[in-house]
C-alpha positions, 0 to 999 in steps of 0.5 A: 602620614599614617595618622592623616590617612586614618583620619581621612578614612574615618570621615570617608566611612562616616559620610558613607554610613550616613548616606547608606542610611539615608538610602535605606529610608527612602528605599524599603528594599534596602536593608538598614546598616547596623548602628554605628556609634562612632560614625553617628558621633561624627555626623553633627561635625560632618554636617557642619553643625558642630566645630571640630577641634584640631590639636596641633603640635606646631605651626605646620600642623596647624596649616595642615589641619586647615587643609584637611578641614577644607577637603571635608568642609568641616568647621575646624577650631585649631588647638594651638601649640604657642608657635603660631608666631612663626607663620602668623601671616599664613595662619591668619589667612585661614580665617580659623579661630584658635585656642592658644596655650598659656602654659608658657615653657620654663626658663631653660636651665643654663645654671652651669656650662655643661647644661648651657651647652645642652640648650640650643638656640631655638629653645631659647628663642621660643622660651623668649618669644612664646609669651609674646604669641597672644599678642602677636595673634591679637595684632593680626586680627585673629580670635584669641581664646584661652586654653588653660586658665593660668592668670599668671601667664595671662598677666605675662602675656598682657605685659608682652602686649596683649590688650586687657580687653582681648584677655578678658574676652579670652577668658569669658565670651570668646570660649562661649561664642566658639562652642555656641553656648553664648546664650547660657554663658560668657556675660553677665545678664538675666536667664544666664548661668551665674559663673563669674568673678568679682574683682576689685580692680583689673587682672592684677587684683584680688577677687572679692567674690566667686560665684559658680551657678550663683553659688558663692565659692570664695575662700578667706585669705587674711582679713576682708580678702577672697581668693588671691589671683596672683 
């Protein structure tokens, strides 16, 4: 509750600072306030020109962050927790874009009876459901963006039902559009920054070439192969 109140106060203070400076510009009898870099950094978000990313630790905090954003008219993006499948209908109804985690939890250690007793049912269910979370989000019509480039887990998500088309979009054009840099990144066309990977097949294959800013960044593996993505 304290963090929520602190965040609200920060927005209120930034709004007041903006309005006070506007008054000072139009009324010469009002002294202009001392510059505050923190408040100035928030202005583009308060004015709706820049999205605000809310890091959420669970599905309930995701919904709470949307209520916060609605209160102040912010363009929010949810940095997901992997638990979105638990409240997918409510999260879908918010209409917010999300960045989904691909760092799936490791299998619980049940190698001995003693260790197995320490693993609760919720942990087991979460371990089992989390790789399906991207497919659940896709099936419910939400955008899917990649939080961490873990290709092994992208493939796992595809095996659990995520379409390859959406997975590829999540690694390329999706993030570029989310942060409004799709005029520079996300597609291969003239006048775009040349960051791309050439594959000899789909997501389960090898990279024949990796370019960053137009420069070759491939590493030879064996004969005639480069940068294995497995």
